[in-house]
C-alpha positions in Angstrom: 3.7 43.8 45.2 1.2 44.7 42.6 4.5 44.7 40.3 5.3 40.9 41.2 1.4 40.3 40.8 1.5 41.9 37.2 4.5 39.7 36.2 3.4 36.7 37.6 -0.1 37.0 35.6 1.8 37.5 32.8 3.5 34.8 33.5 0.4 32.9 33.6 -1.0 34.2 30.5 1.9 32.6 28.1 1.1 29.2 26.4 1.8 26.2 28.7 4.7 25.1 26.7 6.7 28.8 26.8 5.7 28.3 31.2 7.2 25.1 30.9 10.4 25.8 29.0 13.4 24.6 31.3 16.4 26.9 32.4 19.0 24.0 32.8 19.9 21.0 30.6 19.4 18.6 33.6 15.2 19.8 33.3 15.8 19.2 29.0 13.7 16.7 27.6 15.2 14.4 25.0 18.4 14.8 22.9 20.5 12.9 25.6 23.0 11.8 22.4 24.0 15.8 22.5 23.8 16.4 26.0 24.0 13.8 28.3 26.4 13.2 31.0 29.8 12.6 28.6 28.8 13.9 25.5 31.2 16.2 23.8 28.4 19.2 23.5 27.9 18.7 27.6 31.6 18.7 28.1 31.8 21.8 26.2 29.0 23.8 27.8 30.0 22.4 31.4 33.7 24.4 30.7 31.9 27.8 29.6 32.7 26.9 25.8 30.7 27.2 23.0 30.8 27.2 19.5 28.5 28.3 16.5 26.2 25.0 14.8 23.3 24.1 13.4 20.6 22.4 15.3 18.8 20.5 12.5 15.5 18.5 13.7 11.7 17.8 13.7 9.7 20.7 15.0 9.3 20.3 18.7 12.1 18.6 19.9 13.4 21.2 21.6 15.8 23.4 19.1 15.1 26.7 20.3 15.3 26.0 24.1 18.3 24.2 23.4 19.8 27.4 22.1 18.5 28.9 25.0 19.8 27.2 27.8 23.3 27.1 25.9 23.5 30.9 25.8 22.5 31.2 29.7 24.6 28.1 30.8 28.1 30.3 29.4 26.0 33.4 30.6 25.9 35.3 26.8 23.6 37.2 25.7 21.0 36.0 23.4 19.3 37.4 20.7 16.8 35.9 18.5 15.9 36.2 14.7 13.5 34.2 12.9 14.3 33.7 9.1 10.7 34.2 8.6 10.6 38.2 9.4 14.2 39.3 8.8 16.4 40.4 6.7 20.1 42.0 6.4 19.3 45.0 8.4 18.1 42.9 11.3 21.3 40.7 11.0 23.2 43.9 10.8 21.1 45.2 13.5 21.5 42.1 16.1 25.7 42.2 14.8 26.5 45.9 15.9 24.3 45.0 19.6 26.9 42.1 19.6 29.5 44.3 19.0 29.0 46.4 21.7 28.8 43.3 24.3 31.7 42.0 23.0 33.3 45.2 23.8 32.0 45.3 27.6 33.4 41.7 28.2 30.1 40.0 27.3 29.6 37.5 24.1 26.3 37.0 22.4 25.0 34.4 21.3 22.6 34.8 17.7 19.9 32.3 17.7 18.0 32.1 14.1 15.2 30.3 13.8 14.2 28.3 10.2 17.6 29.2 8.7 17.0 27.1 5.7 14.8 30.5 4.5 17.9 32.7 4.3 19.0 33.4 0.4 22.3 32.8 0.3 23.0 36.4 0.6 21.2 36.7 3.7 23.4 33.4 4.9 26.7 34.7 4.0 25.7 37.9 5.6 26.8 35.8 9.0 30.0 34.8 7.9 32.7 37.6 8.3 31.0 38.5 12.5 31.1 34.4 12.7 34.8 34.4 11.6 35.7 37.0 14.1 34.1 36.1 17.5 31.3 39.0 17.3 29.2 36.6 17.2 28.1 33.1 18.3 25.8 31.8 15.8 23.1 28.9 16.3 20.7 28.6 13.4 17.6 25.9 13.6 16.4 24.2 11.3 13.7 21.1 9.9 15.3 20.6 6.5 18.4 18.6 5.6 21.6 21.4 5.5 23.2 19.7 3.2 21.1 20.9 0.8 19.0 24.1 2.4 22.5 26.1 3.8 25.4 27.6 2.0 28.7 25.1 2.3 30.8 28.5 3.8 28.2 28.1 6.6 28.1 25.0 7.2 32.2 25.0 7.5 31.8 26.9 10.5 29.3 25.8 12.3 28.8 22.2 13.2 25.6 20.2 12.7 24.2 18.4 15.5 21.3 16.2 14.4 18.0 16.1 17.1 16.0 13.2 17.5 11.7 13.2 17.8 11.0 13.5 21.3 10.8 9.1 23.0 7.7 8.0 24.3 9.4 7.9 27.3 10.0 11.7 26.8 7.5 13.2 26.3 5.3 10.9 28.9 7.7 12.5 31.3 6.9 15.7 30.4 3.0 14.6 30.8 3.7 14.4 34.1 5.2 17.6 34.7 2.9 19.6 32.5 -0.2 18.2 34.9 1.7 20.1 37.5 1.4 23.3 36.2 -0.4 25.5 38.7 -2.5 27.2 35.6 -4.1 23.8 35.4 -6.1 23.9 38.6 -5.1 20.2 39.6 -6.5 18.8 36.1 -6.3 15.0 35.7 -5.9 13.0 32.5 -7.3 9.5 32.4 -5.1 6.5 30.9 -6.8 6.2 27.7 -6.9 9.8 27.1 -3.2 10.0 27.6 -2.8 7.1 25.2 -4.3 9.2 22.5 -2.8 12.1 23.3 0.7 10.6 23.5 0.3 8.9 20.0 -1.0 12.4 18.4 2.5 14.2 19.6 4.4 12.0 17.4 7.3 13.2 19.2 6.7 16.9 19.3 6.9 18.4 22.8 5.1 21.5 21.8 2.3 19.3 19.8 1.3 17.5 23.1 1.5 20.6 25.4 -1.0 23.1 23.1 -3.4 20.3 22.9 -3.5 19.1 26.3 -3.9 23.1 26.8 -6.7 23.1 24.9 -8.1 20.1 26.1 -7.8 21.3 29.6 -9.3 24.8 28.5 -12.5 22.8 27.7 -12.6 20.1 30.7 -15.0 20.9 33.3 -13.8 23.2 35.9 -15.6 21.8 38.7 -14.6 18.4 37.8 -11.0 19.1 36.6 -10.4 15.7 34.2 -9.5 14.6 30.6 -11.2 11.4 30.0 -10.9 9.6 26.4 -14.2 11.2 24.9 -13.7 14.9 25.1 -9.1 14.1 24.2 -10.8 12.7 21.2 -13.0 15.6 20.3 -10.0 18.2 20.9 -8.0 15.6 18.4 -10.6 14.8 16.0 -9.6 17.1 12.8 -5.5 17.1 14.1 -2.8 15.3 11.6 -0.1 13.4 11.8 3.4 15.0 11.6 4.4 15.4 8.2 6.3 17.9 6.6 4.9 18.1 2.9 8.4 18.4 0.9 10.6 18.5 4.0 12.3 16.1 4.7 10.7 14.4 6.8 8.1 13.6 3.8 11.3 12.7 1.7 12.1 10.2 4.2 9.0 8.3 3.8 8.7 8.7 0.2 12.3 6.7 0.7 10.9 4.5 3.2 8.0 3.4 0.9 10.3 2.7 -2.3 13.4 0.7 -0.6 10.7 -1.9 0.8 9.2 -2.2 -2.5 12.2 -2.9 -4.0 13.4 -4.8 -0.7 9.8 -6.9 -1.6 8.6 -6.3 1.8 4.6 -5.5 0.4 4.4 -5.0 4.2 6.2 -2.5 5.0 6.0 -0.6 1.3 1.9 -0.7 2.7 2.4 0.6 6.0 4.5 3.3 4.1 1.6 4.4 2.2 -1.1 4.4 4.8 1.1 6.6 6.7 2.0 9.5 4.2 -2.1 8.9 3.4 -2.3 9.6 6.5 -0.1 12.8 7.1 -1.9 14.3 4.5 -0.1 13.3 1.1 -1.3 14.1 -2.1 -2.7 10.4 -3.5 -1.6 11.2 -7.2 2.0 12.4 -6.1 2.4 8.9 -4.7 0.5 7.5 -7.7 3.5 9.3 -9.9 6.3 8.0 -7.6 4.5 4.3 -7.5 4.8 4.7 -11.8 8.4 6.1 -10.8 9.1 2.7 -9.2 8.0 0.5 -12.0 10.6 1.4 -14.3 13.2 1.9 -12.0 12.9 -1.4 -10.3 10.6 -3.6 -12.3 11.8 -2.9 -15.6 11.1 -5.6 -18.2 11.5 -8.5 -15.3 7.5 -7.6 -15.3 6.5 -5.0 -18.1 3.0 -5.5 -16.3 3.9 -3.9 -13.8 4.3 -0.2 -15.6 0.8 -0.9 -17.0 -0.8 -1.8 -13.3 0.6 1.2 -12.3 -0.9 3.8 -15.2 -4.3 2.3 -14.5 -4.1 2.8 -10.7 -2.8 6.2 -11.2 -6.3 6.5 -13.4 -8.6 5.1 -11.4 -7.0 7.6 -8.7 -7.8 10.5 -11.3 -11.6 9.0 -12.4 -13.0 8.2 -8.6 -10.7 10.0 -6.1 -10.7 8.3 -2.5 -11.5 5.9 -1.5 -11.0 3.8 -4.5 -8.2 5.1 -5.8 -6.0 5.2 -3.1 -6.7 1.3 -2.9 -6.4 0.7 -6.4 -2.7 2.3 -5.6 -2.3 -0.1 -2.3 -2.8 -3.1 -5.3 0.6 -1.6 -7.6 2.1 -0.7 -4.8 1.9 -4.7 -3.1 2.1 -5.9 -6.9 5.2 -4.1 -7.0 6.3 -4.8 -4.0 6.1 -9.1 -4.8 7.2 -8.7 -8.5 10.5 -10.0 -9.9 13.1 -7.2 -9.9 15.4 -5.7 -12.6 17.4 -2.2 -12.5 18.9 -3.3 -16.1 17.1 -0.6 -17.7 17.5 1.8 -15.2 21.0 1.2 -15.1 21.4 1.2 -18.8 19.6 4.7 -18.8 21.9 6.4 -16.7 25.2 4.7 -18.9 23.7 6.2 -22.2 22.8 9.8 -20.6 26.9 10.2 -18.9 27.9 8.4 -22.6 26.3 11.2 -24.1 27.7 13.6 -22.2 31.4 12.6 -22.3 31.2 11.4 -25.9 32.0 14.2 -28.4 28.6 14.9 -30.8 29.2 12.1 -33.3 27.5 12.6 -36.8 24.9 10.2 -37.4 26.1 7.2 -39.8 25.1 7.5 -43.4 23.2 3.7 -43.6 21.1 4.8 -40.9 20.5 8.5 -42.2 17.1 9.4 -43.6 17.0 10.0 -47.9 13.4 11.2 -48.1 15.2 13.9 -51.2 17.1 12.7 -54.2 20.0 15.1 -53.1 20.3 13.5 -49.9 20.5 9.7 -51.6 23.4 11.8 -53.6 25.3 12.1 -50.6 25.0 8.4 -49.9 22.3 9.2 -47.4 20.8 5.5 -46.6 22.8 3.8 -48.8 23.9 0.0 -47.9 21.1 -0.1 -45.0 19.5 -3.4 -44.8 16.0 -3.8 -44.1 16.3 -5.8 -40.4 12.0 -7.3 -41.8 14.1 -8.8 -44.9 16.4 -10.7 -43.0 16.1 -14.1 -41.2 14.2 -13.2 -37.2 14.3 -9.3 -38.3 17.9 -9.7 -37.6 20.8 -8.0 -39.2 24.1 -10.0 -38.1 26.6 -7.5 -38.1 25.1 -4.9 -38.7 25.8 -1.3 -36.2 23.6 1.2 -35.4 26.0 3.1 -33.1 28.5 6.1 -34.2 31.7 4.6 -35.2 33.5 5.4 -32.4 31.4 3.6 -29.9 30.4 0.2 -32.3 29.9 -2.6 -29.7 29.2 -0.4 -27.0 26.8 -2.4 -24.3 24.7 -0.5 -22.1 21.3 -3.2 -21.6 22.5 -6.1 -19.3 19.0 -7.5 -18.3 19.0 -9.8 -15.0 18.2 -13.4 -14.6 15.2 -12.7 -12.9 11.6 -12.7 -14.4 10.8 -12.4 -18.2 14.4 -10.6 -18.3 15.6 -14.8 -18.2 14.0 -15.1 -21.6 15.3 -10.9 -22.7 18.4 -12.2 -21.9 19.1 -15.7 -23.7 17.7 -13.7 -27.0 20.5 -11.1 -26.4 22.7 -13.3 -26.2 21.9 -15.4 -29.2 21.5 -12.0 -31.0 25.1 -11.0 -30.1 26.9 -14.2 -30.8 25.5 -14.1 -34.5 26.8 -10.3 -34.5 30.5 -11.7 -33.2 30.2 -15.2 -35.6 28.8 -12.7 -38.8 31.3 -12.7 -41.8 30.8 -8.6 -42.3 30.2 -5.8 -39.6 29.8 -2.6 -40.5 32.9 -0.1 -40.9 35.0 -3.3 -41.8 35.6 -4.6 -38.0 34.3 -8.1 -38.5 35.8 -11.6 -40.0 
């Protein structure tokens, strides 16, 4: 009896999230696109088959739990490593255990949490053992495997994308959690429930951890969590936001695409989301300057100036004045006429430089500060543009000979670039009708 009592006490000492961890797929919350009835992964498990895989998804979506359930479903031993704490030595020790079990007729699942933190050599250490079938490898990551994992490892493991838990998933989990004996019949009023579900933001672990904190602070004589207590518990909490990770770049992408799509409302929403998650406003100011050049360009050159001024306000005044100035810039960019002509031209110029041989600067474009350089022909036959009508030398060439007549910048028919396009068309027409061109390629 004493042993049973000790085991029960040990279980009660576990965090609520650990106590509620399911042992069967039928009790698993969420990810029905992977483990629902009829789905390929579920069918493979029902047949007792398991393959190496990468579980990719936000925190608190059940990656560790799913790996453990899968190992239990196929009756495999389960070894877990943390990429933060483990090295090649730990990998070898785990593989040795797996080899012993394989000799006894039992498979081993080697689960590596935060596998993206392993370097290339550490990731490579798994490869021969995965190929030989010594281990079934399951890696968990919050980062995009395409960027963080070796191609060799990715080619041997299928990637499954886990999604943030839906509100109905979290709601069902909350009902189960309140039935836990250790919570002693704790009640949760409707307003507190809504606050907690919003805070959890798709993360089951966040939901259960904050519920447990609130339950510990509640009056045990009248076990109830109200909105006031929940607000106090969540007072300093921030939303799920992985600085530098996938979620970070997903939200930046959403804000940028909203600006490009001329939707100021959505652009401001994503801006507020990132601020709410703790993003540095100066980083956002820098990205907004990028948007001004990439997506507005010469269709409205004032956009770049406005964005630089917003950045300056943030640096000089800080919050909240700075954020408001950045918001002003974002709204302006969203409604401004759009042009990526300069962006495209710059990219084409860079590609052209990489592809072409290193042509010499034509003699007529070279500077000639010394008599020797003048004698060598530097600057000879250069035509000073200001000496010509409209400060334009019709037929002159400013490219290396092999690239004469190359065109990179093509203005769009929006905003100020309408006028720019008209002027370029007229100047190019003068070039085409000129009775001479550099290198003798004119009429």
